[in-house]
N, C-alpha and C positions, 0 to 999 in steps of 0.2 A: 504494498501499500504505500501510495506517497501523499504530499503536504495536501493535493487536490481532493483525494480519496476521504481523508479525513476530515476536511472542514466538509465536503458535501455530505457525510454523516451525522457530523456535527449540525448543521444546519438541518438537517430530516429530523433527528430527536429534538432538538430547540423548538421544531416548529410543532413536536406534539407537547413536550414536556413543558416548554416554557422556561424554566429556572434551572439553575446549574449551581453549587457550592464554589465559594471563593475562600479559600484558606490563604492566609498572611500570618507573616509573622512578625513580631515587636523586636526592635532593636533589642530590649532585655531579652528575648527569647522566647516571650509567651505567645504562642500560637494562638490565633484566632479562627472561626469562620462563619458564613453569611451566608444565606440564600440573594442569589442575586439574580437579574433576567438580562443575559447577556444576548449581544448579535455580532453576526458577521457582517462588514459591510462590503458592499459589492467597489471591487479596485484596491481594495486593504485585504488580501486574505490571508496576508503574515499576522494579525490581528484580531484581538475581540473585545469587546466594548459593551460596555455597562455607564448605566447613569446611576448617582449618588447625589447625597446632600454636599453643600461646599465643606460642612462641618465634619464628616465623614471622609473627604476627598481630604484635608489639611491632616486628618488626624493618619490616614493613611501614607500621603509623602514625607508628613514630619517622624512619626512614630513607626514605622514599618520597615522594613529591608523591600526593597523593589520586588524581590523575587517572588513570584506567587505562584499557586496551583490552583488550576479549575477543574472539577469534576462536574460532568453532565451524562444523567443516566435515563433512559427510556421509563416509564411509567411502569412498563413490565418487569424492571431491573434484569434485562437479558441481554445488554448492549452499554457498556461504560467507556465515557472517554474521560481520559486525563490529559491538561493540558500545562505545561510549565511555560513561564516565562517571566518577562521583567515588566511591572506596571509603570505606568506614567498618567498624572493627573492632569486635565486637559483643561481649559476653560476659553473654548471656543467658539462663538456662537453658532457659526458654521457647521462645526463636526456634531454640538449638541443638536441640532435643529436633525443633524443627518441621522443618528442615534434615534434621537424622539420619534421620527416618522416611522420607524422600526420597530421599535418596542414598545410605546407609547402607549399601545391598548394593554399592553400586558403589567403595567406598572402600576393596578389596583392597591396593593398595599401600601405601596410607596407614596402614592398622592393622598391616602388615609393617614397614614403615619408623620408625615412630613408637611407640617403649616405653610411651610413658605417654598411649596411646592414647586412655584413660579423660579426657584433660584435650583440649580444642578450643576454638577460638573461631570464631565466624561472620565472612566475610567478606562484606558486604555493598555492592554497587556501585547506588550510584542511576543510573539510566538516561539520557543527554542526547539520544545520536541514535545510531542505526543505520543499518547499509545492509545488503542483501541483495541477492548476486553469484551469477549462473548464467553460469559459462565460457563454456559452448559456445553460448549465445546470445546474450553481450555484452550482458547484460540488468542494470544496477543497479539499485536503488531504494531512495531515502533517507527516513529515517525521522527525526522529531523526537519525544520523548516531553516530554508536556507534563505 
């Protein structure tokens, strides 16, 4: 499997499941995980994008290492994709609108929880490696993004 193959599988899974788990590590060594709604943007196939509040973006950029891991799985748990890369926090109006146009309708909880929902930043993960795992077949395929 190549990087395009794993990204196609990722988009297919996200179309069904919508959410993924983002794992970060604070600079003091404390791991944190959170549910997020990521997206792959056309023309930017080596990155995964999500939206978050400016406060969470500041926390991630100041308190966490840039290396992160994403885990995406089907609802049936029969396919799992793990992606590793480096995260950037971006406050760019054009990019925010591009990401919002893809995942905005899936952000029900974000809009409910964040009273300042008009303000958000983009989390961009520049992908480095990925794995595709099918538990019932004991199949694992690994990919390096170049």
